[in-house]
N, C-alpha and C positions, 0 to 999 in steps of 0.2 A: 453718313456712316454706313447705311445700308448699301449705298451705291458702291463704296470702296470694298465692302465685304463681298458683294456680288462679283465685282471685278477681280478680287483676289481668288475667289472660287473658280471663275472662268479661266484665269491664268494658270491655276493649279491643274485644272482638267486638261488644258492644252499641253502643259508640260508633261503630264502623264502620257498623253497620246504620243508626243514627240520622243519621249524616252523609250529606246528599244527594250523590249522584254527579252528574257533569256531565250524564248522560243521564236523570237522575231527573226526573219531571214536577214535582217540588217544587223543583228546583234552578234558580237564576238564572245558573249558571255559563256556560251557552250563550246567555245574553241572550234567551231566549224565555220568554214568559209566556202563559197562557191567560186571556182575559177574556171577558165575556159575548158580545162580538161575534165573537170568533175568536182566532187565535193572533197574537202580536206578536213581532217580532224587533228588538231594540234594539242597543245597542253599549256597550262598556266604556271609560270614560275612563282616562287613564294613572294616575289616583289609585286605580283599582279600583272606582269608583262606576259602577253600571249606569244608563244613560240611555235613556229611551223617549220619543220626541218625536212630535208630530203625531198623537196618539191621538184618534179621533173619539168624543166623548161624547154627541153628538146628531146627528140628521140635518141635512144642509145646509139652512139656512133660506132657500131660494130658491124662485122661482116662487110657487105658491099658499101656501108656508110662509113667505114674506116677511111679517113682522109677525104671526106666530103664536107661541104658546108652543113651546118646543123639544120636538121629537119624538124618540123613541128612534133611535139610529143603526142603520143596516142592517147585519146581520152579513156577514162575508166568509168565503170558502171557503179560500183559500190563506193561507199565512203572510204577514202584512202587515208590510212594512218600517216601522220606527218610529225612523228615524235622521235625519229632517229635520223641522224645525218646520212646522206647518201654516200656511196663509195667515193673515195678520192681518185683523182686521175692517176694513170699509170706513171710511176716514178720510182727511182731508186732511193734508198735511205742515205741522203747526201748531207743533210744539215742537222747537227745535234740539237739545235734549239727548237726544232719543230716537234710539236706535241699534238697528235691527232685524236679526235673523238670519234671519227668515222671508224668503222670496224673492218674495212677491206679496201683493197686497191683494185680498180677495174677499168676497162675501156668504157664501160657503162657508167659515166661519171657526170653527166650534165644535169646537175641538181643545184638548187639554191635554197637558202634558208631565210626566214623572215621573223623579225622581232617587232612587236607592236604593242603600244599601250592603249591604242584606240579601243573604245567599247562598242563602236558601231561602224559599219561600212559606209555610213553617211559622213563620217569625219573626213577631213582632207588635210592630213598631217604631211609635213615635208618628208621626203624620202632620201635615204642615203644608200647607194649601191657600192659595196667595197670589194675591190679585187686584191687577192693576196699576192705576196711576193714569193720569191724563190728562184729567181733567175730563169723563169720559164721552163724549169726542169723539176720543180718540187713545189709543195704548198697545198693548202686545202682550206676550204671555207669553214671547216669544223675546228680549226685551231682555236684554243681558248683565248689567245690574245686578240682575235678578231671578233669575239662574241659581241652581239649587238644589243644585249640587255641594257647596259649602262646608258647608251645614247637613246634607246627607246624610252627610258625613264625620263629623259629630257624632252620628250615629245616628238621624237623622230622615228619613223618607220625605217628600220635598218635591215639591209639585205646583204648577205655574202653569197658569192657566186663561185662555183667550180667551173674550170675551163680546161681544155686539153693542154697537155704539156709535152715538151721535148719532141721526139720524133713523131708522136701521134698528133701533136698540135701544130707542127711547123715543117713537116716534110713537103718539099716541092719535087715534082717529077714531070717530065714531058707528057706522059700518059694522063696524069692527073689534070694538067693544064688543058689537054685536048678534050677530055670528057666534061670539063667545066663549062657551063653556059656563059661564064664570064671570062673564059680563057685565062684563068689564073689558078695557081695552087700555092700551098703554104698558108700561113696565117690563120689556120683553123681555130687556134686558141683565141685569137682576137675576134674572129667571126662568132665564136661561142659567146664571148662577152657581149657583142652587139646584139645577138639573139636574146640573151638574158635581159638586156635593157629593153628590147621590144616587148618581151614577156611582162616585165615589170610595168611598163607603160600601159599594157593592155589589162593587167590583172591586179595591180596594187591597190586599186580602190576597194577591193573586197576586204583588205586588211586595214582600212581606214587611212590609206595613203593617198596623196595627191599625184595623179599621173602627169600633171603639168608642172610638177615641182620636184624633179629628180636631180640630185647631185651625185657625181661619181667621185670615188676616192680610191687610193691604193698606195702601197709602199713598195719601193724597189721595183721589181718587175711589174707590180701592180700600179706603181706610179708611172712607169714607162707606158703601161696600158692606158692609163688615163690620158696621157699626152697623145697616144695613138687614136683613141676614141674621139678626142676633140678634133683630130685632123681628118677623120674618115667621114665621107658623105653618108655612110650607113648609120652613123650614131650621133653625129654632132647636133642634130636637131631634136634629140630626145632629152637633152639635159639643160639645166639652168645654172649649173655651177660645177666646179671641179677642184679637187684637192689632190696635190701630189706630194708624197713624202719620199724624197731621195730617188731621183732618176727620171729620165725622159728619153725619147727617141732622137733628140737633137744632140747626139754625142759627137765626139771628135772624129769618129770613123763613120762613113756613110753606110747605110743599110745595104746588104747584099741585094743585087737585082734578081729578078725572077730567073733569068738565064743562068746566073751563077748558082743560085739555089737548086735549080733543076739538075745542073751538072753534079753537085754534091749529092743530090738524092739518087741519081743513077749509080754513082760510085758506091753509095751505101747499100743499095739494093743488090748490086753485083757482089759485094762482100758477103751477103747472106745467101748467095746462090740464086737469087730471084731475077730471072731474065725478063719478067713482065710484071705489070701492076697486079694482075690476077694472082700470080705466084706470091707476090709480096703481101697481098691482103690475106692469102691463105695461111701465112705463117702464124704460129701462136703468138699472142701479144707479148708474153714474157720473153720469148726468144728475140723478138724485135727490140724490146727494151734492153735486154742484156747486151745486145750488140752495140748499143750506144756507149757502153762503159769501156770499150776497147780504146787503147791510146790513139789509134788512127781514125776513130770515128769523127764525123763532122759534128759541129755544135749546131743544133737546130734551134733557131730563134726567128724572130719576126723579120720580114723582108719587104722590099718595095715590090709588091705583086701586081700593080696595075689595076687592082679592083678595090680591095679594102683601103689600100693606099694608092690612089691613082697616079701620084707623082711623088718625087722626093719630098720628105716631110719638111725640110728646110724651105723648099719652094712654097709649100702650102702655108706655112706660118709667115713667111716673108710677104706673101700676097694678102694676108689677113683672111684667108679662106677657112681658117679653123673655127670652131664653135665660138660664137660671140658671147662668152659667159665670164663672170668673175672667177678668178683663180687664186687659191690659197696654196702656196708652194714653198718648200724649203728643204733643208738637209741638215745633217748632224755635224757636230764639231770635230769628230774623229771617225769619219766614214771608213777609213782604211788605214792599216799600219804599214810600216816600212818593208816587211817581207814581200809585199805586193810588188815592190820595185827591186829589192835586193836579194830576194830568195833566201838562201841559207847564210848569206854573208852577214857579219855583224855590222851594225850601223855606224861605222867609223866615218870620219870626214873623207878619208881617202877612198873607201869603197863607194861612198855616196857620189863623190865627184866623178869617179870613173863611170858609174852608171849613168849619170847625167850626160857625160860626154858621149856615151853610146846612143843615148836617146836623142840628143839635140845637136851634136856635131858642131858646126860653125856658130851655133847660137848658144853654146854652153855658157859663155860668160854672162849673157843676158839671163839665162835660166838661173844661174847661181846668184845673181843680184836679187832675183825674186824669191828664190828658195835657197838661202845662203848656207854655207858650211864652214863657218869660222872656227868651229870646234866640233868634237864628237857629239856633244850634247845638242848643239845647234843643228848638226847634220841629221841627227835622228828626228828632231822636231820638223825639219824641212822635208825629210823623206816621208814622214807621216802626212804632211800637208800636200806634197806633190802626189803621193799615192791616192789620197782622198779626192783631190781635184780630178786626176785622170780617171779614177774609178767611177765617180758619180756626181761630184759637186759641180763640175763644169757643165755637164748636160742639163742639170737642174737649173743652174743659173741661166743658161742659154734659153731654156724654155720660158722662164720668168721674163727675161729680157725681151725676147721676141714677142711674147703675148702683150707685154706692156706697150711695145712700140706699134703693133699692128692690130691688136685685138679690140681696141676701143672699149675696154672693160678694166675695172680695177684689178690690180695684182697685189696680193698681200704676201710678203716674203718673210720667212722666219729662219733662224738658226737655232736648232735645238742643242743646248749645251749642258744638259743635266747628266752627269756621269751616274751610272748605276752604283749602288752600294758595293763596297769592296767585298771580295770573296777571299778571306784569309786562307792560306798565307800570302796570296797574291796581293799586291798593292792595288789601290783604286786606279781605274783608268784615268788618263789625263783629259778625257773628253767623253762625249756621247758617241758610242760606237754605232755602226750600221744596224738599223732596225730597232734600236733601243727605245725609240719614241712611241712605238706602237701601243704598248700597254698603257702608257700615260695618256695618249690622245683618245683612246677608245674606252678608257675607264676600267681597264682590266689588270691592274697591278696585282690584285688579289689572286688572279689565276696563275701567276708565276711564282712558284714556291722556292725558286733557286735563291732569290735575293731577300735580304731582311730590309724591306722597305721602311723608310722613316716617315715621320710626319711631313717633312719637306717634300718627299717624293709624292705623297698623296696631295699635297698642296699644288705641286706642279701639274699633277694629273687633273685636278679639279679646274685649274686655270685653262689647260689645253682643251678639256672637254667643253668648257664654256665658250672659248673662242670658236671651236669647231662647230658646236651646236648653233651658235649665233650665225655663223657663215652659212650653214646648211639651210637655216630658216630664212635668211634675208639677203645672202650674198655679201654680207658685211660682218666680220668677226667681232666688232666692237659692241660693248654693252656695259651696263652698270657694274661698277666695282672692278673693272679691268683697265689695265694700262692701255691708253689709246694706241692703236696699231694703224699707222698711216699707210695708205695705198700708194703704190707706184704706178704712174701712168705715163703716157708718152711725154717725153721731155722732162719728167720729174727726176730729181736726184735720187740715186739709189739709197734706200733705207731698208732695214730689216728689223724684225722684233727678235731679240735674243731671249729664248725661252729657258728660264731656270726658275728657282724659287722666288726671285725678284726680277720679273721681266723688265726689259728696257729696250728702247729703240736705239739702234746704232746706225751710223753711216756705213755705206758699203765700203769694205776694206780691201777686197781682193780683186777688184775689177781688172787691174793691170795684169794680174796673174792669168785670169781667164782669157783675156785678149791675147796674151802671149801664147797660151796653149792653142788657141784657135788659129793664130797665124802660123805657128810652128807646125801644126798638123796639116796645113795645106801645102807644105813644101814637098 
């Protein structure tokens, strides 16, 4: 008995030594961490999750650094407060569903935010880095729907990242290409994301995260970004998993080449009266941003630049040269509505058939077999389906398909089918619209006060969080109490998990549609 008592006392003493105290440099109890740039002071949420906001991961891309690859952040001497979100990237107020907690818009926008439940820097929790959506022209890591607290409560160190948008994130120009050591320009927003991933890899251990276990995720443009980071030699070796919600760079139209993007950049500069790169950099940021709203302004987005993307993305994925990591990927049941195709025209069978004729010419009959229009009601349904496929479903399907064939890693595919609650007097949507899944997946329904969420909505959210958390931790979304989600691999029949209040596995239903769109797009 004395022996066991002594053993117990020794074990207790060792445990006390191993347990970090509040004043220990390894402790997060005082909400202070040491990163490469200096010491940060965060805050603790009522849930006990530690929050660190507005952390600079790169130098402000202003002045001569406007339209340059991100540079290292300057270190600071005193303890830096990390309790407020950093400024969001330059953007116009384009989307009514965006709700920001950051208090300003600025070129000085390269900040990230961390949520962690770890109590010690010695812990090694899995990490999620999330990229926001917004078409590469809007969005911010401060949006409540991306809040990382819920997943942090499930044992994941969660990070949201700001990156440059629009003209500031994706302008290409011959002078920019000439001054670049990599002979490339454009894609600065994607380079920002890659720099943030490197910062996370170098510093996340201070927050109790595992730098060897980073999963990236995103929705819409954020999902597109995930597919791009997987393809880029700058980032693909930093991650162990990827989650894509609606979108990829493997779309129906090829990316613009560097030469094409440079031409558009010169035309844009000329429209501002800037005959040189120096003159363009000297213009006020707001003036440059406002010019992008003009009807004849080019759309600034990601390109095949020869550096971040050294060759066409389809070639990278076809060769299996993308990140060899598990992929969880899917889209929503109503990604887009018929006005995307028909404009202001009512969705009658005649209007729809005429639009299909303009789109597909000699292949109209084939298109109408896949997207039929036997009645006005059927035409509206088909128009919604074709709009959704052309907008984002095809590119997401193609990503899943190619990674399953060449990535030698499991692919878990979903269809999110939970409509949001109706907003009277409008009827309930006939499916899950674009971006509707974000609050469910990240556990943030309560941050969206627009909808009267039901018990079933919270059930769906709990299910999605469980699948996502399992995948982030292990590369496999399956776990106790969940419907088994089969992986698709090379040669396997296509299956997807239909996510609703009662999830179920379904056979792939629309492969013929996607193959048609792919073939028709090559004509």
